[in-house]
N, C-alpha and C positions, 0 to 999 in steps of 0.2 A: 928151510924149516917147514915142517908139516903143520898146517893150520887145522882147526877143527870145524865141524859143521854141526848145526842144530836143526832139528825138525821144526817147521812152522806149525805149532799146535794151537788149538782153539778149544773153547768150551762153548758149544752152540754154533750158530751160523757164523760163517766168515763174512767179513765186510769187504766189498770191492773198493779198490783204490782208483785214483785218477788214471784214466787211460785203459783200464782193464775192462773186460767184458763180463758182466755179472753172470751171464749164461754159462761161462766156462769155469766159474769158481764153484768149488764144492768142498765137502769134508768127507773123509773116509775114516772109519774106525780101524785102528791098528790092533795087532794081536795083544799088545800090552794094555788095551783098553782106552788109550788116549785117542783123541780125534786130531787128524792131520789135515791141513789145508791142501787141496789139489787145484791145479789149473789146467784145464783141457786134459784131465786124467793124469797129469804129472804131479807127484808129491813135491811140495815146496820145502826148501831148506834155507837157513841163514848160513853164510860163510863167514867165519871169524875174521878173515883178512879184509872184509869189507866193513869199514867202521863209519862210513858216511853214506847218506842217500845217493844213489846213482853209481856207486862203485861196483865194479865187476871183476875184482881181482881173482876170483875163483873160476872165471870163464875158461873152459877148455882144459882144466887140470884133470889129471887121472890120479885120484886119491880115494882112499876108503873103499876100494874095490869097484869103483865106477868112474866114468867121466862125468864132469859137472858142466852144465851149460845154463846160460841165461835163456829165459823164454821171452818171445816177443808178445805183443798184446793179443795175438791170435792163439797163443799157447804153443807155438812151434819153437824148436831149438834154434838158437841163434848161432850160426857158424862164424868162426873168425875170418 
C-alpha cells in the first residue's frame, strides 16, 4: 500500500528539537508561497506511515518520484 507524505511547513522561524543543530535548521519559501522547514539544506517531510515519535517506516522507500531517507543530527542521509 502506498503511503502519503506531507511537507513540514511553518509560519515564521522553525524551532529546533532535542538533538538537532540550530545552525542547520532553516526555512525556504516554496513556489506556492508556503514556507518549508529544511535541515542542512534538505526539505523536511512527514511520512504518513510513521504514527509515533521515533518511527522510520518511510526509510529507504522509493515513492513519489524520489527515495526517502531519515537525516541524522548532522543533516546527512542515514543509510540502511
